[in-house]
C-alpha positions in Angstrom: 6.7 6.6 68.8 5.6 3.0 68.1 5.6 1.8 64.6 3.4 -1.1 63.5 4.7 -3.2 60.6 2.5 -5.6 58.7 4.9 -7.9 56.9 3.7 -11.1 55.3 1.1 -12.5 57.7 2.8 -11.0 60.8 2.0 -7.9 62.7 4.9 -6.5 64.7 5.4 -3.4 66.7 8.7 -1.6 67.3 9.8 1.6 69.0 13.2 1.7 67.2 12.0 2.1 63.6 12.4 5.5 61.9 9.9 6.6 59.3 11.4 9.1 56.9 9.0 10.0 54.1 8.8 7.0 51.9 11.5 5.2 53.8 11.3 2.8 56.8 14.6 2.3 58.6 15.1 -0.6 61.0 18.1 -1.6 63.0 19.7 -4.9 61.7 18.4 -6.9 64.7 14.9 -5.6 64.2 15.2 -6.2 60.4 15.8 -9.9 61.1 13.2 -10.2 63.9 10.4 -8.6 61.9 11.1 -9.7 58.3 13.5 -12.6 58.5 16.0 -10.8 56.3 19.5 -10.2 57.4 22.3 -8.1 56.0 25.4 -10.1 54.9 28.4 -9.3 52.7 26.6 -10.8 49.7 23.4 -8.6 50.3 20.1 -9.0 52.1 19.5 -12.7 52.8 16.6 -14.8 54.0 17.5 -18.5 54.2 19.3 -19.5 51.0 18.0 -16.5 49.1 20.3 -13.5 48.8 19.5 -10.3 47.0 22.6 -8.1 46.2 22.3 -4.5 47.2 23.1 -2.3 44.2 26.5 -0.7 44.8 25.5 2.6 43.2 22.5 2.9 45.5 23.9 1.5 48.7 23.1 4.6 50.7 19.4 4.2 49.7 19.4 0.8 51.6 22.0 1.1 54.4 22.9 4.0 56.7 24.2 4.7 60.2 21.6 6.0 62.5 21.9 6.4 66.3 25.3 4.7 66.3 24.1 1.5 64.6 23.6 0.4 61.0 20.0 0.6 59.7 18.3 -0.9 56.7 15.6 0.7 54.6 12.9 -2.0 54.4 10.6 0.1 52.2 13.3 0.7 49.6 14.2 -3.0 49.6 10.5 -4.0 49.2 10.2 -1.7 46.2 13.4 -3.2 44.8 11.7 -6.6 45.0 8.6 -5.1 43.4 6.5 -5.6 46.6 3.7 -3.2 47.4 4.4 -0.7 50.2 1.8 1.3 52.0 2.4 3.8 54.8 -0.1 5.6 57.1 1.7 8.4 59.0 -0.5 8.8 62.1 -0.5 6.3 63.7 2.8 5.1 62.1 1.7 1.9 60.2 3.6 0.2 57.4 2.2 -2.6 55.3 4.6 -4.5 53.0 3.1 -7.0 50.7 4.4 -10.1 48.9 7.1 -9.5 46.3 6.4 -10.1 42.6 8.5 -13.3 42.4 6.6 -15.0 45.2 3.2 -13.8 43.9 4.1 -15.2 40.4 5.3 -18.5 41.9 2.1 -18.9 44.0 -0.1 -18.1 41.0 1.7 -20.7 38.8 1.0 -23.3 41.5 -2.8 -22.9 41.0 -3.2 -23.4 44.8 -5.9 -21.2 46.2 -4.8 -19.1 49.2 -6.2 -20.3 52.5 -9.0 -18.3 54.0 -11.6 -18.8 56.7 -15.3 -17.9 56.5 -18.5 -18.7 58.5 -21.3 -20.8 57.1 -24.9 -19.8 57.5 -25.0 -21.3 61.0 -21.9 -19.3 62.1 -19.5 -22.2 62.1 -16.0 -21.3 60.8 -14.6 -23.2 57.9 -11.0 -23.0 56.5 -10.3 -23.9 52.9 -7.2 -25.8 54.1 -9.5 -28.1 56.0 -10.8 -29.4 52.7 -7.4 -29.9 50.9 -7.6 -33.0 48.6 -11.4 -32.8 48.4 -13.5 -31.1 45.8 -14.9 -27.8 46.9 -17.6 -25.6 45.3 -17.4 -22.0 46.4 -20.5 -20.0 45.6 -20.2 -16.2 46.0 -22.4 -13.3 45.1 -22.6 -9.6 45.9 -25.5 -7.2 46.1 -23.8 -4.4 44.3 
């Protein structure tokens, strides 16, 4: 069965993922391809950032499945205080931004980029106006 994983701003599909209740197990090559994280002796690492795997809970994060090591992406996301949503049929997982990254982004006071149409249907991205003053007017009928 194909599993769709929404991670960050990417949408990836894989046939090798295993959904097991609240756990999403990926092979180590798929872990790196989909999330950018890789398992090293010091823990799960992405770039210069490494997060140690708690020794007393190692089996929660790492297991052998089908002859290869697998990593529990959902448990790792929860360790980082990232939201995890799962829809069983079809098998879709959405893993949001971790608490540290959200906090850092909020402290920067930079608005997230988005794209909306104007009244004539032309698309505008907020990033097109970086360095300029922008007035956003929004309303809702409810």
